[in-house]
N, C-alpha and C positions, 0 to 999 in steps of 0.2 A: 504494500500500500504506500502511496505517496502522500505526504502531509504538506499542505500549503497553509501557511499562516498569514493572515492579513490583519488589518486593524479592526476588522468587523467580524469575520467568521473564520474559524479553524476548519479546514477542509481535508477530509481523508477520502481519497478516491478509491472506488472499488477496483480491484486488480483485473477482474474480468466482468463482462456484462452477461446478463441472463436473457437479453432481448431476442437472441436467435432461437431460443426455445419456445417463444410465445407465438401462438396462433392468433393473430390480431383479427381474423375473420370470425372467430368463435370464442369470444370472451364471455366469461361468467362474471357478472358485475361484482367488483370489489374483492376479487380473489387473487388477482395477479398484481404484483407491485414492482415498481421500478428499482433501479440499482441503488438509489441513495435516499436518505431521509434527513430531515432537519431536526436538531435537538437543542433545546436551551433549558437550563435548570434555574430555578429560583431558590436561593438559599441565602442566609445571613441578611435577609431583608432586601435583596435586590436580584434582578436577573443577571445571570453570569454570561460570559462570552459564548455566543452561539457556536454550534458545530454542524457540519454536514458530514455524515458518516455513511458507509455502506449499509443498505437495509439489512437489519439483523434483529435477532431476538434480544430482549432485555431482561435483566433480573431485578426483582423488587422483593423486599422483605414481606412476609405474610402480614405484618402489621401495618403496611402502607395504608394510609387513611382512605385512599380511593376505594379500597375493597370493603370498607366498613361503613363509610358515611357518604359515598357517592359524589364526592367533589370531582366532577368531570364535565367538561363542556366541549363542544366541537363545532366545526363549520363544514360546509360543503361548497366547493368551488370547482370550476373547470378551466383548463387551458385548451386553446384551439390553435390550429396551424392552417394558414391559408395556402393557396396553391403556389405561392412564391417562397414558402418556407418560413415566413414570419410567424411568430408566436404571440398570442394575445390572451389576456385575461378579460373577464367580463365583470365590470363594476366591483373590483376587489376592495375598494374603499368601503363599500357596504358590508362586506364580510368582516373586514377588520373592525369596524365599529360594532358590529353585532356580536363578535366573539368576546369583545371586552364588556359589552352590555350583559351578555350571558354570564361572564366571569364575575362581574360585580354582584349579580344576584346570588351566586353561589359562594360569595366571600373569597374569591380567588383574585390575586393581584392582576391588574391590567398588564397587557404585553406591549412593549414599545413599538411604535409604528415603523421606525427605521429597521429594527430587527425583523419585523414581519415582512416588509417588502423586499429588503435585501436578501432575506432567507429564501423567499419565494422565487425571486429572479435568479439567484445563484443556483438553486435546486433545478429550476426549469431549464436553464442553460446547460447544466450537466446532463440532464435526462431528456433533452429535446427530441432525440431520435425516437422516443417512446410516444411522441405526439404525432399522430398520423393525420394527414390532410383529408378533406372530405366531410360532408355535412353529417354523416353518421358517426364520425369519430371525434374523440376528445380525450383529454387526460383529466381524470377526476382527482381533485386535491382534497385531502382531509387534514386541515389544521385541528389540533385538539390539545387540551391541557388537563392533566390529572394531578391529584394530590399524592405525593410520594413519601412524605415524612413517615417514618416508622413509629407510629404511636396510635393507641386506640382510645384515648380520651375523646369524649364527644365535644370537639371544638374544631375550628378551622385549622388546617395544616399550616406549617411554617415553611414547607418545602414543596415545590411543584416541578413538573416537567411539561414544557411546551414542545410539541412536535408537529411536523408536516410529513405525511406520507402520500404517495402518488400511485394511482392505479389507472391503466388504460381502460377506456370505456366505450361501449356502443350504447344503443338505446336501452333505458331501464325497463320500460314496458314495450314489448313488441306488438301488442294487440290492445285494443280498447279494453278498459277494465270494468268490472262489475262491482258496485259499491253497496254497502249496507248502511243505512242511517242508524246511528246509535240510539238506543232506547234506555239502556241500563247503565252501561259503563261510561266513564268520562275520561277524557284525555287530561284535563286540568280544571282548576277551579279559580274563582276570583281570589286575587291575592297570592296565587301560587307562582309556579315557574313555567307556565305554558308558553310565555313569550320568549323564553330562553332556550337555546339549543343545549339543554342539559341532558346528559346520557340517560338518566332515569326516566325522562319523558317518553323515550322510545322503548325502553325495556318494559315499561308498564303497559304499553299498547299490544305487546306480542300475544298475550293470552286472549283478550277479546278479539283480536284480529284472527287468531287461529280458529276461534269459534265461528267467525264469519266465513272463513275459508272452507270450513266443513259444510257450509250451506251453499257453496259455489260462488262466493264473492272474494275478490282479491284485497279489497281495502274497506275500511270503515270511514264514513264521514261523521265526524264527531259533532255532537250537539252540545248546547250549553248545559253545564252541570246542574243548574238549579231546576230547570223544567224539562229539558230535552226537547224543547219545542223549536229551537232555532239552530240552523246549520252553521258550522264554523269552519272546520278544515279537515282534511284527510290525514292519514298517518304519515305520508311522505310528501304531501303537497298541499298548497292552498287550492281552494275550489272556486270556480266560476260557473254561473248559471246563465243561460241565454233564454229569455222569455220574449217571444217575438223577435224583434231586432235589438232588444235592450240587454246589455250585459250587467249582471249583478254579482257582487262578491261581499262577503262579510267584512265589517270594519275591524281594524286591529284593536286588540284590548290585551289585558294581561294574561289571557288564555290562548291567544293566537300568535303564531310566529310571524314576524314581519318579513315575509318572503321577498327576496331580491327579484325573482322571476315574477312574482305577483305584482310588485310595484312597476316593473317594466311593462307588463301586459296592460296595466291601467294607463300608462303613458302612451303606449302604442295605440290603444283604443282611441284616445284623444287625437293622436296624430292622424288616424285613419277615418275620423269622423264617426266613430261608433259610440253611441251613448252608453256610458258605464256608471252605474249607481253603486256606491259603497254604503251599504246599509244592512241592517238585520234582515234575514230572510228565513221564513218559517218552513218547517216541514210541510205544513198544510198548504202553503202557497205553491210549493213545488209539486206536491201530489195533485192539487187542483189543476195546475197548468199542464201536467202530464195527461190528465184525463181529458181536458178540453183541446189538447193538441197545440197549445201555445208554447210548451217547453220544447225548444229546438235543440239545445245542447247542454251538456254538463262536461266540463273538462278541468283537469288539475294542472297546476303550474308549480314547478320546482326545479332546482338545479339538476338533480339526477334525472327526473322525469321529463324535464323541459316542458312540453305541453302534452298531456295525456288525455285523450277523449274517454268518456264514460259511456258504455253501451247500455247499461241498465242499472237501476237502483232498487233496493228492497227496503221495506219498512213495515213492521207488523207482519201480517200474513200476505201482504201484497208485493208483487214484483212488477216494475214498470220498465218495459223495453223502450229504448230511445232510438228511433229510426235514424240511419245515417243521413246527415243533412248535406245536400250538394253545395249549398252556400255556407260552407263551414268556417266559422270564426276560428276554431281551434287550429285548423290547417293553415289559415292565414297568419295567425300569430306565431305558430311554430316556424313557418317558412321565413317570416320576417326576422324573428329572433336569431335563428341559425345563420341567416345571411349577414346579420350584423356581427355576430360572434366570430364568423369565419372570414370577415373582411371582404364580403362580396357586394355590399351596398354601403352607401354613406351612413355615417354614424353621427347624426346631427346633435345627439345629446351627450356625446363624449363618453360613452359607456365603455368603449374598447380601451384597454391598457396594453400597449405593446411592450413585450419583454425584450429589453435591449441586450 
């Protein structure tokens, strides 16, 4: 291994690459990882000098606080390569702000902006061959931070590890998904951590989602915890409803993740002259609109999923099939987003961040 020391990052390059053993046409999401990873530890009251190391296993004591009290937050981002070999990130400032917002809610110290961006760019330049061009290809980036201090007293840790790992990706959902509206279980509650990308938010969804999958649904659309009357978001994405030619999505609150793709879709709707309402939307309204034929589309929006159409939803003993719409908003938004991300059309909002 060769060690390169700079004023900002200590870099240890992998001796050999795993890339030639990867079938990029048949990727299982989140199971293949690139050659390097970013690591930075927090101890003695400050973040230490960052490192980039060969991707490898790590050792932690059984008493590391993350195992006991769940101090762990993460982000989801993607890098894209255009046909000229240039690499871009999509609105990475939003991910940086959100991971620190999530960290604050979990009593984790904020991460420095220069470390975050220098780490990302150095890592992507090292592993840029793993980013394939083409609208179906991307490199999924997973920044995360965990509490590593070996102590089991019930209090915030004094030591943490911030990391970024990378995984080549294709589409998260290859087909439209079937969703179940939640009636009993809740993703989060008022005053909780639903707005944060806390690891426990996702772990708590797995059991009710598995029950939905037994009924033939892939995802749950969560409802408000108090009454289960109002639709909020799905397990891996924010949700949009199209009634007639109007787009509707739930407002952000402390139960709903402030999705980067969600806010991008809202802006694109304005750009395209599509009316978009951000308001509470009830289960009854969607069921009534499905019955009278005015419900044209439901689709999810998220970094991994991008835009994912919903083919059917269930609630109670009823299942409503959603016919494919030829004038599809979801296809329009997906095509526009991917074209911006892959540097195929103008980026008038300055969302693309070129990795130099």
